[in-house]
C-alpha positions in Angstrom: -1.8 -31.2 7.5 -4.4 -30.9 10.3 -5.2 -28.4 13.1 -3.9 -29.7 16.2 -6.3 -29.1 19.3 -7.5 -25.8 19.7 -8.5 -23.7 22.8 -10.5 -20.5 23.5 -9.0 -17.0 23.6 -9.9 -15.0 26.2 -11.9 -12.2 24.0 -9.6 -9.1 25.0 -6.3 -11.4 23.3 -8.0 -12.0 20.5 -5.6 -10.0 18.3 -5.7 -10.1 14.9 -4.6 -7.4 12.1 -3.3 -7.1 8.5 0.1 -6.8 8.3 1.7 -6.2 4.8 4.6 -4.5 3.6 5.8 -3.7 0.0 9.4 -3.5 -1.0 9.5 -1.4 -4.0 12.5 -2.9 -6.6 15.0 -0.1 -6.2 18.3 0.4 -8.5 20.3 2.7 -6.7 19.8 6.1 -4.0 19.6 9.7 -4.8 19.5 12.3 -3.1 17.6 14.2 -4.3 15.8 18.1 -3.3 16.6 20.9 -0.4 15.1 20.7 2.7 12.4 22.7 4.2 10.7 23.4 6.8 13.5 24.8 9.2 16.4 22.6 9.2 18.4 22.7 12.4 21.3 23.9 12.2 24.4 21.4 13.1 27.0 21.5 14.7 30.0 19.3 15.4 28.7 18.8 19.7 24.7 19.4 19.1 22.2 16.8 19.3 20.1 16.4 16.2 16.1 17.1 16.3 14.3 14.6 19.1 11.8 12.4 17.7 11.3 10.4 20.8 9.9 11.3 23.8 11.3 10.7 27.5 8.3 8.7 28.4 7.6 6.2 26.0 4.2 4.7 25.5 1.8 7.4 27.2 -1.9 7.4 27.5 -3.8 9.5 25.0 -6.5 9.8 27.8 -6.4 13.5 29.3 -7.1 12.5 33.3 -10.4 12.5 34.7 -12.0 13.6 31.6 -11.8 10.2 29.5 -11.2 12.3 26.6 -8.6 10.8 24.2 -6.8 13.3 22.4 -3.9 13.4 19.2 -2.1 14.9 19.1 -0.7 12.0 22.3 0.4 14.3 24.9 4.2 14.4 25.3 4.6 13.7 21.6 7.7 14.9 19.3 6.1 13.7 16.0 2.9 15.9 15.4 2.6 17.3 12.1 2.6 20.7 11.4 -1.4 20.8 9.9 -2.8 18.5 12.6 -5.2 19.1 14.0 -6.8 18.5 17.4 -9.1 15.7 18.0 -10.6 15.1 21.1 -12.6 11.8 21.6 -14.9 10.4 24.0 -17.5 13.5 24.7 -19.8 14.7 23.1 -19.0 17.9 20.9 -21.3 20.7 23.3 -19.0 19.5 26.6 -16.3 20.1 25.0 -15.2 24.1 25.5 -12.9 27.1 26.1 -9.9 25.4 23.9 -6.9 27.1 23.3 -4.2 26.0 21.4 -0.6 28.1 21.7 2.7 27.4 20.1 5.9 28.4 21.4 6.3 30.3 17.7 3.6 30.8 15.9 1.3 31.9 19.4 -2.4 31.6 19.7 -4.2 29.9 17.1 -7.6 30.4 15.6 -9.9 27.8 14.3 -12.9 26.3 14.4 -14.2 23.1 16.5 -16.3 20.4 14.3 -17.9 17.5 15.4 -17.5 14.2 14.5 -20.4 12.6 13.1 -20.5 9.7 15.5 -21.7 12.6 17.9 -18.7 11.1 20.6 -16.3 14.3 20.0 -15.2 17.0 18.1 -11.6 18.4 16.5 -10.3 21.4 16.6 -9.3 22.7 13.1 -6.4 25.7 13.3 -6.7 28.4 10.7 -3.2 28.2 9.7 -0.5 25.6 10.3 2.0 25.0 13.1 5.8 25.6 12.7 8.4 22.8 13.0 10.1 22.2 16.1 7.6 24.3 18.2 5.7 23.2 21.1 2.0 23.3 21.4 0.0 23.5 24.4 -3.7 23.2 23.8 -5.8 24.2 27.0 -9.6 23.7 27.5 -12.9 21.9 29.3 -14.6 18.5 28.3 -17.7 17.7 30.7 -16.6 21.1 33.6 -13.4 19.8 33.8 -10.0 21.4 32.8 -7.3 19.7 31.1 -4.2 21.0 29.7 -1.5 19.1 27.9 1.7 19.8 25.5 3.3 18.1 22.2 6.1 19.2 19.9 5.8 19.3 15.8 7.9 17.0 14.2 10.6 18.4 11.5 9.4 16.6 8.2 12.2 14.8 6.0 12.2 16.6 2.9 14.8 15.1 1.4 13.7 11.3 0.3 15.3 9.5 -2.6 13.0 9.6 -5.2 14.9 7.4 -7.3 12.5 4.4 -9.4 13.5 1.8 -11.9 11.7 2.0 -15.5 11.1 -1.3 -16.4 10.6 -1.4 -20.5 7.3 -2.8 -21.9 7.9 -6.6 -22.7 4.7 -7.8 -24.4 5.9 -11.5 -23.5 4.7 -11.1 -19.9 1.3 -9.2 -20.9 -1.6 -10.3 -22.5 -3.5 -8.7 -25.4 -6.9 -8.5 -26.7 -8.4 -7.2 -30.2 -11.0 -5.7 -28.7 -8.9 -4.2 -25.9 -5.8 -3.4 -26.9 -5.7 -0.9 -24.4 -6.0 -3.6 -21.8 -2.7 -5.6 -21.3 -2.6 -7.3 -17.8 -0.3 -9.8 -17.2 -0.2 -13.0 -17.9 -2.0 -15.7 -15.5 -0.9 -19.5 -15.1 -2.8 -21.7 -13.2 -0.7 -25.0 -11.9 -3.3 -26.3 -9.2 -7.3 -26.6 -9.8 -9.8 -28.1 -7.7 -13.4 -28.7 -7.9 -13.3 -28.2 -3.7 -12.1 -24.8 -3.9 -14.7 -22.0 -2.2 -16.4 -19.9 -4.9 -15.9 -16.5 -5.8 -12.8 -14.7 -7.7 -9.7 -13.6 -7.1 -8.4 -10.2 -6.7 -4.9 -8.8 -6.7 -3.4 -5.7 -7.5 0.0 -6.3 -9.9 2.6 -3.9 -10.3 6.4 -3.9 -10.8 6.0 -5.4 -14.1 6.7 -5.3 -17.5 3.1 -4.0 -18.1 0.6 -1.0 -16.5 -0.1 -1.6 -12.9 -4.0 -1.6 -12.1 -6.5 -3.8 -9.4 -7.3 -6.9 -11.4 -9.7 -9.5 -10.9 -9.3 -12.7 -12.4 -11.3 -16.8 -12.6 -9.7 -20.1 -11.6 -9.1 -20.5 -15.1 -6.8 -17.9 -15.0 -9.2 -15.7 -17.0 -8.9 -11.7 -16.8 -12.5 -10.8 -15.6 -11.6 -6.9 -14.6 -8.3 -5.0 -15.0 -8.1 -1.1 -14.9 -4.6 0.1 -16.2 -3.3 2.7 -14.2 -1.3 6.0 -16.2 2.4 5.2 -15.2 3.9 5.4 -12.1 0.6 5.4 -10.6 0.5 2.0 -8.5 -2.4 -0.2 -7.2 -2.2 -2.3 -4.0 -5.0 -4.1 -1.8 -7.6 -4.4 -3.5 -10.9 -6.0 -1.9 -14.4 -5.9 -1.8 -16.1 -4.0 1.5 -19.6 -2.7 2.3 -20.2 0.8 2.0 -23.6 2.4 2.4 -24.8 -0.5 2.6 -23.7 -2.2 -0.8 -20.6 -4.2 -2.1 -17.8 -2.1 -2.9 -14.5 -2.2 -4.5 -11.8 -0.3 -2.6 -8.3 0.0 -3.5 -5.1 1.8 -2.4 -3.9 3.9 -5.5 -0.8 6.3 -5.8 3.0 6.2 -5.4 5.1 3.8 -4.1 8.8 5.5 -2.8 11.5 3.1 -2.8 11.6 3.0 0.8 9.1 0.2 0.4 5.6 2.6 1.0 2.9 4.0 -0.5 1.8 7.9 -1.3 -1.9 8.1 -2.3 -5.2 7.6 -1.3 -8.0 5.0 -0.9 -10.5 4.8 -3.8 -14.0 3.6 -3.8 -16.1 2.1 -7.1 -19.3 0.4 -7.1 -20.6 -2.9 -9.0 -20.1 -1.0 -12.1 -16.6 0.6 -11.5 -17.6 4.1 -11.0 -16.0 5.8 -8.7 -18.1 6.8 -5.6 -15.9 8.0 -3.1 -11.9 8.4 -2.0 -10.6 8.7 1.2 -7.6 11.2 2.0 -5.6 10.5 5.2 -6.1 13.4 7.3 -3.4 16.2 9.2 -1.5 16.8 5.6 -0.6 13.3 5.3 -0.6 11.0 2.4 -2.2 7.5 2.4 -0.2 4.5 2.9 -0.7 1.2 0.9 -0.5 -1.0 3.6 -3.8 -1.0 5.5 -7.5 0.3 4.6 -10.9 -1.0 6.6 -14.3 0.6 6.6 -16.4 0.0 9.6 -19.8 -0.1 9.9 -19.6 3.2 12.1 -18.9 5.5 9.1 -15.3 5.5 10.2 -12.2 3.5 7.9 -8.8 2.2 9.0 -6.1 3.2 7.5 -2.2 4.0 7.6 0.8 6.4 7.2 4.4 6.0 6.8 5.7 9.4 7.1 9.7 10.0 7.0 10.5 12.8 10.0 14.1 14.2 10.7 15.2 12.0 14.3 18.7 12.0 16.0 19.9 8.9 15.7 22.6 8.7 17.8 21.2 7.2 20.4 20.8 3.8 18.2 23.8 3.9 16.2 22.9 6.4 13.7 23.6 9.6 12.3 22.8 12.4 14.8 21.2 14.6 12.5 19.2 11.8 10.5 16.1 10.5 9.6 13.1 7.8 10.6 10.1 6.7 9.3 7.1 7.1 11.4 4.6 4.3 11.1 0.8 6.3 11.3 -2.5 4.7 12.0 -5.7 7.2 11.6 -9.5 6.6 12.3 -11.2 8.8 9.9 -14.9 9.8 9.7 -15.7 9.3 6.5 -18.6 12.3 6.5 -16.2 15.0 7.8 -12.7 13.7 6.9 -11.5 14.8 10.0 -9.3 12.2 11.8 -10.9 10.9 15.2 -7.7 9.2 16.3 -4.3 8.7 15.1 -2.0 6.6 16.8 2.4 7.4 16.2 4.9 4.3 16.3 7.7 6.7 17.7 5.4 7.5 20.9 5.1 4.4 21.7 8.4 1.8 20.5 11.8 2.9 20.5 14.0 2.5 17.6 16.0 0.0 19.7 13.8 -2.6 19.3 13.8 -3.1 15.6 15.8 -4.9 12.8 16.7 -2.7 10.7 19.7 -1.1 11.7 20.0 2.9 11.9 23.6 2.7 11.0 24.5 3.8 7.5 21.0 5.6 6.9 20.5 9.3 5.9 17.5 12.0 5.1 17.7 10.7 1.8 16.8 6.8 3.0 15.6 7.1 6.7 15.5 4.4 8.9 12.6 2.2 8.6 12.7 0.6 12.1 8.8 -0.5 12.6 6.9 -0.2 9.4 3.2 -0.8 10.6 1.5 -3.2 7.8 -1.8 -4.4 9.5 -4.2 -2.7 12.0 -7.7 -4.3 13.3 -9.7 -2.7 15.6 -11.4 -5.8 17.5 -14.8 -5.6 19.7 -13.2 -6.2 22.8 -11.5 -2.3 22.9 -8.5 -3.8 22.2 -6.7 -3.2 18.5 -4.1 -5.6 16.9 -0.7 -4.1 14.9 1.8 -5.6 13.0 5.2 -4.3 12.3 7.7 -5.7 9.6 10.8 -4.7 11.0 10.2 -5.4 15.0 9.3 -8.8 14.2 6.0 -8.3 16.4 2.3 -7.9 17.0 1.1 -5.3 19.7 -2.2 -5.2 21.3 -3.2 -1.6 21.9 -5.9 0.0 24.1 -7.5 1.1 21.5 -8.9 4.2 23.8 -6.0 5.1 25.4 -3.3 4.3 22.4 -0.9 2.3 24.9 0.5 -1.1 24.0 -0.6 -3.9 26.4 1.0 -6.8 24.9 4.0 -7.7 22.2 3.6 -11.0 20.8 7.6 -11.4 19.1 10.4 -9.2 18.7 12.8 -7.8 21.3 10.8 -7.7 24.0 7.8 -10.1 23.8 5.7 -10.0 26.5 4.4 -13.7 25.9 6.4 -17.0 25.6 6.6 -17.9 22.1 6.2 -22.1 21.3 7.9 -23.9 19.6 7.7 -22.5 15.4 5.7 -19.7 16.5 8.5 -16.7 16.1 8.1 -14.7 13.1 10.5 -12.4 10.9 9.7 -9.6 8.8 5.7 -10.6 9.0 2.2 -9.9 7.7 -1.3 -9.8 7.6 -1.8 -10.7 11.4 -5.4 -11.3 11.8 -7.9 -12.3 14.2 -10.0 -14.7 13.6 -13.4 -15.8 14.8 -12.6 -19.1 16.5 -9.8 -17.1 18.9 -6.6 -18.1 16.7 -4.7 -16.0 14.7 -3.3 -15.7 11.0 0.3 -14.3 10.1 2.1 -14.4 6.8 5.2 -15.0 7.6 8.1 -14.0 5.4 11.1 -14.9 7.1 12.7 -13.0 4.7 14.9 -10.4 3.7 17.3 -10.9 4.7 17.1 -15.0 4.6 15.9 -15.8 8.8 13.6 -19.0 7.8 14.2 -21.8 4.7 10.7 -20.3 3.5 7.9 -18.2 3.9 4.2 -20.0 5.0 0.9 -18.9 6.6 0.3 -20.0 10.0 -2.3 -20.0 12.7 -1.4 -19.8 16.3 -3.1 -19.8 19.5 -2.5 -17.4 22.3 -3.3 -18.4 25.8 -3.7 -15.3 27.5 -3.9 -16.8 30.8 -0.2 -18.4 31.1 0.6 -15.9 28.1 2.0 -18.1 25.7 1.8 -18.8 22.1 1.5 -22.3 20.5 1.0 -23.1 16.0 -1.8 -24.8 15.9 -0.9 -25.2 11.7 1.4 -23.7 9.1 0.6 -23.9 5.5 3.6 -23.6 2.6 4.1 -23.9 -0.7 4.6 -26.8 -2.1 6.6 -26.2 -5.3 9.9 -27.4 -5.2 12.0 -26.0 -2.1 9.1 -23.5 -1.7 8.6 -19.9 -1.4 10.6 -17.0 0.2 8.4 -13.7 0.0 11.1 -10.8 0.7 8.0 -8.4 1.3 4.3 -8.4 1.3 1.7 -11.4 1.3 -1.1 -12.3 3.5 -3.4 -14.7 4.5 -7.6 -14.6 4.2 -9.6 -17.4 5.9 -12.8 -18.0 3.3 -16.3 -18.8 4.9 -15.9 -22.7 3.5 -12.7 -22.9 5.9 -10.4 -23.2 3.3 -7.4 -20.6 3.7 -6.0 -18.1 0.2 -2.5 -16.9 0.4 -0.9 -14.3 -1.6 2.8 -14.9 -1.6 3.3 -11.1 -2.2 6.7 -10.3 -3.9 6.7 -14.0 -5.3 3.9 -14.0 -7.7 2.0 -16.8 -6.6 -1.8 -17.2 -5.2 -2.8 -20.6 -3.3 -5.7 -22.0 -1.8 -5.6 -24.8 0.8 -8.1 -26.5 2.4 -8.3 -26.7 6.5 -6.0 -30.2 6.3 -3.4 -28.4 4.3 -4.3 -29.7 0.8 -3.3 -27.4 -2.0 -6.8 -26.9 -4.3 -5.4 -24.2 -6.2 -2.3 -22.5 -7.6 -1.8 -20.1 -10.0 1.4 -17.1 -10.7 2.1 -13.9 -12.6 4.5 -14.0 -15.3 7.4 -12.5 -14.7 8.6 -9.7 -12.2 4.8 -8.7 -11.1 4.1 -8.6 -7.4 0.8 -8.4 -6.0 1.1 -6.8 -2.5 -2.1 -8.9 -1.4 -4.8 -11.2 -2.9 -8.3 -12.0 -2.1 -10.9 -14.1 -2.8 -14.4 -13.1 -3.1 -18.1 -13.9 -4.6 -18.3 -10.4 -6.7 -21.2 -9.4 -9.6 -19.7 -6.9 -12.0 -22.1 -4.5 -14.0 -19.9 -2.5 -16.2 -21.5 0.8 -17.2 -19.7 0.8 -20.4 -21.1 -1.3 -23.3 -19.1 -4.5 -24.6 -16.4 -4.3 -26.9 -15.9 -5.5 -30.7 -13.3 -5.7 -33.4 -13.1 -7.6 -36.6 -10.2 -9.0 -38.3 -9.5 -8.2 -42.1 -11.9 -10.9 -44.0 -9.9 -14.0 -45.2 -9.3 -15.5 -48.8 -12.6 -16.9 -48.9 -14.7 -13.6 -47.5 -15.3 -15.4 -44.0 -14.2 -13.1 -41.1 -13.7 -12.9 -37.8 -15.4 -10.7 -34.7 -13.8 -10.5 -31.5 -16.2 -9.5 -27.9 -15.2 -8.5 -24.4 -16.9 -6.6 -22.1 -14.2 -5.4 -19.0 -15.1 -6.3 -15.6 -18.6 -8.3 -16.6 -19.1 -11.3 -14.7 -22.6 -12.2 -16.3 -22.1 -13.3 -19.8 -22.8 -16.8 -20.8 -22.8 -16.6 -24.6 -22.1 -14.0 -27.5 -24.1 -13.1 -30.2 -22.7 -11.9 -33.5 -25.0 -9.5 -35.6 -24.3 -8.4 -39.3 -26.3 -6.6 -41.9 -26.1 -4.3 -44.8 -27.1 -1.3 -42.5 -26.6 0.0 -38.8 -30.8 -0.5 -38.9 -30.9 -3.8 -40.6 -28.6 -6.5 -38.9 -29.5 -10.3 -38.1 -28.0 -12.7 -35.9 -24.8 -15.1 -37.2 -23.5 -17.1 -34.3 -24.0 -17.6 -30.9 -21.3 -19.1 -29.3 -20.2 -19.5 -25.1 -18.2 -17.5 -23.5 -14.8 -18.1 -23.4 -12.2 -16.1 -21.3 -12.3 -12.5 -21.3 -12.4 -12.4 -25.2 -14.5 -14.7 -27.0 -14.4 -15.2 -30.9 -16.9 -15.3 -33.3 -16.9 -16.1 -37.0 -19.4 -15.2 -40.3 -18.9 -17.4 -43.9 -19.1 -14.2 -45.5 -18.1 -10.3 -45.1 -21.1 -7.8 -43.6 -21.2 -4.2 -44.2 -21.7 -3.5 -40.4 -21.2 -5.7 -37.1 -22.0 -5.7 -33.4 -22.1 -8.4 -30.3 -24.3 -8.7 -27.7 -23.5 -10.0 -24.9 -26.4 -12.6 -23.4 -27.2 -14.1 -19.9 -27.6 -17.8 -19.4 -31.3 -17.8 -20.1 -30.7 -16.1 -23.4 -31.4 -12.2 -21.9 -29.3 -9.8 -23.5 -27.3 -7.9 -21.2 -25.6 -5.4 -23.5 -24.8 -4.6 -26.9 -21.5 -3.2 -28.7 -21.4 -0.7 -30.9 -21.5 -1.1 -34.5 -19.0 -0.7 -36.4 -17.8 -2.1 -40.3 -16.9 -5.4 -41.0 
């Protein structure tokens, strides 16, 4: 398929974002636990706790100060542990800050400057109380400001029921040299010499084996797998630049049955050593859907957090709960939140395609489901929300929604074939188009999922379909959740199919160049192709089999995460101090087999590069 002619999109509407959603496998709903945090007394005539402001989509800017504040003025969903972020003026120009809760009274605290030099956070010494109103006053650049927000009542009654899958060895790979590593079994369906360079990055979970970040090559050979403890999952493995070096980043934590994550972001160097982690601020846990590191020493991450909410106006229970979609920009040097955006401050639950009826505190309505965030150089931010079927362009500073693409109240006239349903991973591309993974389900709205490229016409406020890419296998794939699209440097498109465990690469004209899948029930929220050099800190691994009847034996060599080894050399001898080469073989996949015609008292293996240089040596073990 050849993309249609493209026109230029104004920079201020060069939207993009990465959207992705995760629907955890759920076998049932189990309401657990006692509610804490000041539950509201219920009467037949009383309204439930408020979570939506009377005026939606207010600006974060505090009048003439040109300082953006979070929590947002007028918000009803602030965290009890929130700091007060004031962004847009040097810390030295902020003064006389007073913070007073309507129940908790005056709050002491400290003002901490952001490392970027453009603002500060007031960090209270004690948390606020659920349901109370908080007044913030102060001065910025000698101009006074005053505003209020309300603290949310947190929903502590989530169902935590999870499905435990029994091990199924036939869906996993097994290695004699590394019996502790059992990644999903991979099958390559299509492979071409025309694909872009690089390895494939995924994070399988929801299978019959351990979850964890994984790198593999086009032949389906695992390069690196990091199995996680039972009950811990990973998502969104990718390569980013941090501190001037390529760095692996992934989310790690618990995936709730409601389909969002509670965890943290992990950073690891090229030796797979953890060099840092990034946590959400203001008392939240980081969600799995987005994580981006910027050159300014900041990171964008998402939070999905249920709060008690009166859903009666939307057809739900008065004493119900809604999952608030949040993104934070975090200062990596201080861990402070520079800006924080909440969906309940800007978008009504009435805009959702997820019904509030039938929901509960144990199963809150996930009305928005933010799954991608992209800050653009134009001063705008692009968001994608799965459950409103819409992309949103916001002002990065004000936080206000400027345009809506799709959904119930689109401000852009959608061209033929451009409407999405439950979409993920919308990304603004360098040429002004937007890539989107359009799930089209669940429930089924489109016959199959697709990767699509759309072009916005800023003047006419319309969009048009440039190209779409569907999986060619049979009737295609319908991915009920997750998925992403990555534009590669050579112009190819790499697609992760989310809940359908497939990975594909298409040429710009639509030719399928690569396709592979994991066996069984595994899923991967996103998948990418990156160039990567792995230099493990650990030594190569070795195992040996029992000698055969004729005296020969085999040795098995591997080096989890190494990308440089081209050959393996087997060493053997009567003692650890006296060993000589026995065999040299090319590297074949994750684990290579070497052999010797006669048993040896001790053996080891050496990993060699293409020039024959020794890269690493395994421990010496009895033969």
